[in-house]
N, C-alpha and C positions, 0 to 999 in steps of 0.2 A: 477218668478220662482219659481216652483212647487220641495219641497223637500218630496222626498216616500223613506220611508226605506219598504223589503220586508222583509217581515220575513218569512215566508214558502208560498208553493204552494201545490198541492192538491185538495183533493175535501173536501165538506162541503156547511155548511149555506149559502148562501149570505146576506150578512145584506137589501141589498135592495128590491127583492123578496121573499126570505125563500124561496127558492130553491135549494134543493140536489144539487150541477155541478161544474165545473171544476172551480177551478179557484188562490187565491194567499190571503195571510193572509198582511194587512198591514194595514203602520201607518202613518200619515200627518206630517210634523214638526209643522203643525199651528196647531193642535189638533183636527183640523173638524172629524179623526177618529183612535183612539186608538183600535192597534190587533182586524182589525174587517175581516173576510174572505168575499170580494166579486168575484163572478162571473167574468172571463173576460170581457166580455161584455159590464158590470155596474161599469170596473173599466178603459176600456177605454169613457164609457160615461161618470163618475164622475172627469176624468182629461179632457176629450173638458168642463165637466161644468167650475171648476175650470179656465183654461188660455182663458177661458170666461169672466172671474169676471174684474172688474176693467176697462176693455177697456171704452168707449164712445161711443154708440147711436148713427149711423149718423143719425141726422134732414137731414127730408131733407119737402120739399117746396111743399106744394097741388098744381096736376094738374094743377090747375086754376091760379097757379101765375107764368107758364112758357110759356115768348113769343112763 
């Protein structure tokens, strides 16, 4: 579970890209970001990365090992 607090929305400089854009200022409860402005795209990308954390990656057998 990811807990995030949205502090505000509007325009600002994205913490990831440094570009002026529309987005939101957020804080994650786990402390990875605090009072940081992200573009909407950056926010979605960061959420995707965070939801992928902790999940085991499947181990695939080499193609030659499969009959």
